[in-house]
C-alpha positions in Angstrom: 0.1 0.1 0.2 1.3 3.4 -1.2 0.6 6.8 0.4 1.9 10.1 0.5 1.0 10.6 4.1 3.6 9.0 6.5 3.1 5.5 7.6 5.2 2.8 8.6 3.0 -0.3 9.0 2.5 -1.4 5.4 6.3 -1.1 4.3 7.8 -2.6 7.3 5.0 -5.5 7.1 6.0 -6.2 3.3 9.7 -6.0 4.4 9.4 -8.7 7.1 7.5 -10.7 4.6 9.7 -10.1 2.0 12.7 -11.5 4.2 10.9 -14.9 5.4 10.5 -15.6 1.8 14.0 -14.8 0.9 14.8 -17.1 4.1 12.9 -19.9 2.6 14.9 -19.9 -0.6 11.9 -17.9 -2.8 13.1 -15.0 -5.2 11.4 -11.8 -4.2 10.6 -8.6 -5.8 9.1 -5.9 -3.8 6.9 -3.3 -5.6 8.4 0.2 -4.5 6.9 3.6 -4.6 8.3 7.0 -4.1 6.4 8.0 -1.6 8.7 8.4 1.5 7.8 5.4 3.3 9.3 3.1 1.2 13.1 3.0 2.5 16.0 0.7 2.6 14.7 -2.3 0.4 15.9 -5.6 1.6 15.2 -7.2 -2.0 15.2 -5.9 -5.6 12.6 -3.8 -6.6 10.1 -2.5 -8.9 8.8 1.0 -9.3 5.0 1.3 -9.3 3.0 4.5 -9.7 2.0 6.5 -6.0 -1.4 7.5 -5.9 -2.3 11.5 -5.5 -4.5 12.3 -2.4 -8.1 12.7 -3.2 -6.7 12.8 -6.8 -5.4 16.1 -6.9 -2.7 17.0 -9.2 0.8 15.5 -8.2 2.5 19.1 -7.4 0.0 20.3 -4.6 -0.5 16.9 -3.1 3.2 16.9 -2.5 3.1 19.6 -0.5 -0.5 20.0 0.9 -0.8 16.6 2.8 2.6 16.6 4.8 1.8 20.1 5.9 -1.5 18.9 6.7 0.0 15.8 9.0 2.4 18.3 10.4 -0.3 20.5 11.8 -2.5 17.6 12.9 -5.6 18.3 10.6 -5.5 14.5 9.5 -6.9 13.8 12.8 -9.8 15.9 12.7 -11.7 13.8 9.6 -13.7 11.4 11.0 -12.4 8.0 8.8 -15.3 5.5 8.8 -14.0 2.5 6.8 -11.2 0.9 5.1 -12.8 2.4 1.7 -12.2 5.5 2.9 -8.8 5.1 3.5 -8.0 4.0 -0.2 -10.0 6.8 -1.2 -8.6 9.4 0.7 -4.7 8.2 -0.5 -6.1 8.4 -4.1 -5.9 4.3 -4.7 -9.0 4.2 -5.3 -8.6 6.7 -8.7 -9.9 5.5 -11.5 -6.8 6.7 -13.9 -3.9 5.8 -10.9 -5.6 2.5 -10.7 -5.3 1.7 -14.4 -1.9 3.1 -14.8 -0.9 1.1 -11.6 -2.4 -2.0 -12.9 -0.9 -1.9 -16.1 2.5 -1.3 -14.5 1.8 -4.2 -12.2 1.1 -6.7 -15.0 4.0 -5.7 -17.4 6.1 -6.6 -14.5 4.4 -9.9 -13.5 5.2 -10.7 -17.3 8.4 -9.7 -17.5 10.0 -11.8 -14.9 7.2 -15.1 -14.9 5.8 -14.1 -11.4 4.7 -17.1 -9.6 2.5 -16.0 -6.9 1.8 -12.0 -6.0 1.5 -11.3 -2.1 -0.6 -8.3 -1.9 0.2 -5.5 1.5 -3.6 -3.9 1.1 -2.6 -3.1 -2.7 -5.8 -2.9 -4.3 -4.1 -2.7 -8.1 -1.8 -5.7 -7.3 -4.6 -7.8 -6.5 -6.5 -6.9 -9.9 -3.6 -7.2 -11.9 -2.6 -10.9 -10.9 -6.2 -11.7 -11.1 -6.0 -10.2 -14.8 -2.9 -12.4 -15.2 -4.2 -15.4 -14.0 -1.4 -15.6 -10.9 -2.4 -16.9 -7.2 -2.5 -14.2 -4.9 -2.7 -13.6 -1.1 -2.3 -10.8 1.1 -2.3 -9.3 4.6 -6.1 -8.6 6.0 -7.9 -7.8 8.8 -11.4 -7.6 10.3 -11.6 -3.7 10.1 -10.7 -3.9 6.7 -13.9 -6.3 5.5 -16.4 -4.8 4.1 -18.2 -6.8 6.8 -17.2 -4.4 9.2 -17.5 -0.8 7.5 -17.4 0.1 3.8 -18.6 3.0 1.8 -19.3 1.7 -1.9 -19.6 5.1 -3.3 -16.3 5.7 -3.0 -15.4 3.1 -5.4 -17.2 3.9 -9.0 -14.2 4.2 -10.9 -13.0 0.6 -9.7 -16.1 -0.8 -10.8 -15.8 1.1 -13.9 -12.5 -0.3 -14.8 -13.2 -3.8 -13.6 -16.0 -4.0 -16.0 -13.7 -2.9 -19.3 -11.5 -5.2 -17.8 -14.5 -8.0 -17.9 -13.9 -8.8 -14.2 -16.6 -9.0 -11.9 -17.3 -5.8 -10.4 -18.4 -6.0 -7.0 -20.3 -3.1 -5.0 -17.2 -2.3 -2.6 -13.7 -2.4 -3.5 -12.7 -4.1 -0.3 -14.6 -7.3 -1.6 -11.5 -7.5 -4.0 -9.5 -7.9 -1.3 -11.2 -10.1 0.2 -11.1 -12.5 -2.4 -7.5 -13.2 -2.5 -7.1 -16.5 -2.2 -5.5 -16.3 1.5 -6.0 -13.3 3.8 -3.5 -13.4 6.1 -4.0 -11.7 9.6 -1.0 -10.5 12.1 -3.5 -10.9 14.6 -5.5 -13.7 16.7 -9.2 -15.2 17.2 -8.9 -12.9 20.6 -8.3 -9.6 19.6 -10.3 -10.0 15.8 -12.6 -12.8 16.3 -14.2 -12.5 12.7 -11.7 -11.9 10.2 -13.3 -13.0 7.4 -13.4 -15.8 4.8 -9.9 -16.9 3.9 -8.1 -15.7 7.0 -5.2 -17.1 8.6 -4.2 -15.8 11.7 -0.3 -15.7 12.2 0.2 -13.6 15.3 3.8 -11.7 15.4 5.5 -11.4 11.9 8.6 -10.7 13.7 10.7 -12.9 16.3 8.9 -12.8 19.7 11.6 -11.1 21.8 12.0 -12.3 25.5 11.0 -10.0 27.9 11.2 -9.4 31.7 7.9 -7.6 32.7 8.7 -7.3 36.6 12.5 -6.1 35.8 13.5 -3.5 37.5 14.9 -1.8 34.5 11.5 -0.6 33.4 12.3 3.1 34.2 10.8 5.0 31.2 7.4 5.4 29.2 6.9 5.7 25.4 4.5 8.0 23.6 4.0 7.8 19.7 0.3 9.3 18.7 0.9 8.7 14.8 1.7 11.0 12.1 -0.8 13.8 11.5 -3.0 12.6 14.6 -2.5 15.2 16.9 0.0 18.5 16.5 3.3 17.9 17.8 3.1 20.4 20.3 -0.3 18.2 21.7 2.0 15.2 21.7 5.1 16.8 23.8 2.7 17.8 26.2 1.4 14.5 26.5 5.2 13.6 27.6 5.6 16.1 29.7 2.5 15.0 31.7 3.3 11.1 32.0 6.7 12.2 32.9 5.7 14.3 36.1 2.6 11.5 36.6 5.2 8.4 36.5 8.3 10.1 37.7 10.5 8.9 35.0 12.1 9.8 31.8 9.5 9.6 28.7 10.3 9.1 24.9 8.0 10.8 22.4 8.2 9.6 18.8 6.9 11.6 15.5 8.0 15.1 16.9 10.9 17.5 16.3 14.1 16.7 17.5 14.1 18.4 21.5 15.0 17.3 25.2 12.2 18.9 27.7 12.5 18.9 31.8 9.9 17.6 33.4 10.0 17.5 36.9 13.3 16.2 37.7 13.2 14.0 34.2 13.4 14.8 30.8 11.1 14.2 27.8 12.9 13.1 25.1 11.4 13.9 21.2 12.5 12.7 18.3 10.6 12.1 14.6 11.8 8.3 14.9 12.7 6.6 17.8 14.0 2.6 18.2 11.0 1.0 19.8 13.0 -2.3 20.3 15.5 -0.4 22.4 12.9 1.6 24.6 9.7 -0.8 24.9 12.1 -3.5 27.3 12.6 -0.7 29.7 8.9 0.8 29.2 6.5 0.7 32.1 3.7 2.0 29.5 3.4 3.0 25.6 0.6 5.9 24.9 0.1 5.4 21.2 -2.6 6.3 18.4 -4.1 2.7 17.8 -1.9 1.3 15.0 -1.7 -2.4 14.1 1.9 -2.3 14.5 2.4 -0.1 17.9 -0.4 -2.4 19.6 1.4 -5.6 18.6 5.1 -3.9 19.5 3.2 -3.0 22.9 1.8 -6.8 23.5 5.3 -8.4 22.0 7.1 -6.7 24.8 4.0 -7.1 27.9 3.8 -3.3 27.7 0.6 -2.2 29.3 -1.0 0.3 26.7 -2.7 3.5 26.8 -4.7 4.0 23.1 -5.6 7.2 21.9 -7.5 6.7 18.7 -9.2 9.8 17.3 -11.8 9.7 15.0 -10.2 6.6 12.7 -12.7 3.6 12.6 -9.1 0.9 12.6 -7.8 2.7 15.5 -11.1 2.6 17.5 -11.6 -0.9 16.8 -7.7 -2.0 18.4 -8.9 0.8 21.3 -11.7 -1.6 21.8 -9.8 -4.9 21.8 -6.8 -3.8 24.0 -9.4 -3.0 26.9 -11.7 -5.6 26.5 -8.5 -8.2 26.3 -7.4 -6.4 29.4 -4.3 -5.0 28.1 -4.8 -1.5 28.7 -7.0 1.6 28.6 -8.2 3.9 25.9 -8.6 7.7 25.8 -11.1 9.2 23.2 -9.8 12.5 23.2 -6.3 13.4 22.7 -6.0 15.6 25.9 -2.8 15.4 27.8 -4.6 15.6 31.4 -7.0 12.8 30.6 -4.0 10.6 28.7 -1.8 11.2 31.8 -4.5 10.1 34.0 -5.3 7.1 31.8 -1.4 6.0 32.4 -1.1 6.6 36.3 -4.6 4.2 36.7 -2.9 1.8 34.3 0.6 1.6 36.1 -1.5 1.6 39.3 -4.1 -1.0 39.1 -2.5 -3.8 37.7 -5.7 -5.9 36.7 -6.0 -3.6 34.1 -3.5 -4.9 32.1 -3.9 -8.7 33.5 -4.5 -10.4 29.9 -0.7 -9.4 28.5 0.7 -12.5 29.3 -2.0 -14.6 28.0 -2.7 -12.4 24.8 1.2 -12.3 24.2 1.3 -16.6 24.6 -1.7 -16.7 21.7 0.1 -14.5 19.3 3.6 -16.4 20.0 1.9 -19.6 19.1 0.5 -18.7 15.0 3.4 -19.0 13.5 4.4 -15.6 12.2 5.6 -15.6 8.5 6.9 -18.7 8.4 3.6 -19.6 8.7 2.9 -17.6 5.7 5.6 -19.2 3.6 4.4 -22.4 4.4 0.8 -22.0 3.3 1.6 -19.5 -0.1 3.9 -22.8 -0.6 1.2 -25.4 -0.3 -1.3 -23.3 -2.3 1.6 -22.4 -5.1 2.3 -26.8 -5.2 -1.3 -27.6 -4.9 
C-alpha cells in the first residue's frame, strides 16, 4: 500500500514478509513507490505509481498533505472505513488504478511471477487476477466490507473492472477479501470475525524475551501517529506523563528536542527505536495503529490507546481494553491521557491479560506460517 502520508506499517510488514520468503529460498521482488515510506528495501525492487491523495494534481499533493500532517489536521476528519482510507489516499482513483495495474501486469509478465503477495494494494490484486496468477495478502477484520464500507467511493474501480471483463462488486474491499488467503497479523481473541480465507499468523517478527517485573522498566513511550495530533500536543502528553510517573518519557513523531519535566526528561525525535525502548517501558501511549499495538503486546507493555476518529484505531482500542491489556482515551487531551497512564500503572488488573494474549499471538507461526501456506497453495 502506497500513500503520500507518512506511515510505516505497510512497508515494514512487506519487508518482514519478503525477508521470510528469501530465507526460505524464494526469489522476491518488492513493489516500490516514491511515497516517502519505502526506504531501505531488503530485496530487488520495481517501481509502481504512487496515488495522489483525493486525485489532486501531484504538485499540490506533495506539499498540501505533509503540511496537514504536521499541523495535526488529518486527525480532525472522521474515517469510518478502510474504503475511505483508500479513497483519501487516491488508491480508488480510476486513472491511477489503471496505470498501477498496467505497470504491475507488465512486470509480472517480464519476470514470470509465480505468486503475488499484496500488502493492502488493490491494484496488485486486480493485476494478479487479470494475469491468472495466485494472489494472497494481508488482511484484518476492520478492513472487511462486513465491518465497514463506503461503496460510493469505488465507482471508478467498478468501471475499470467492467472494462476489463472482471466482476465488479459494490465495495472495493470485496476485491481484497477475494484473495486465496488473507493473512491476519493478529489472533482470534483480538479479531474474532476476520472473514473468509483468514489465516491468523500472530506476531510477524521474532518474539522478544521479556521480563515484565524487571527494575529496568524505567521510562514511558509515546507515539500518537503522523498527523493525528499536533506535535505540541504530543510533547505536552510526554511532559504530563513524566510528572505523573516520575520517569523519563520518549516521544516519537515530533521534532527533535529534550525538555525538563519534574526532575526527569522528555526526549523527542521524529523516529525512535522501539526495540530498544519497550523492554524498559512501564507503559506505551499510542494512536492505535496495528504495528504499535503489536509492538506493545510483544514486549508485554501495558498500553494507553488514543485512537481519535479513525475506525481501525477505535477497533484496536476496544480490543486492548476488552482483553485487559490497557486502556483507551478517545480525546487527545494530555491531562486525560496522563490520568489513564497513572491508573494503568497503579491498577495492574487492567493489564492482567497481557501474558495470555502474548502467548496466543506467539503460537500462531508468524511469517513462517505465511511462507508455508503460500508454498502449499502454489504447489497444489
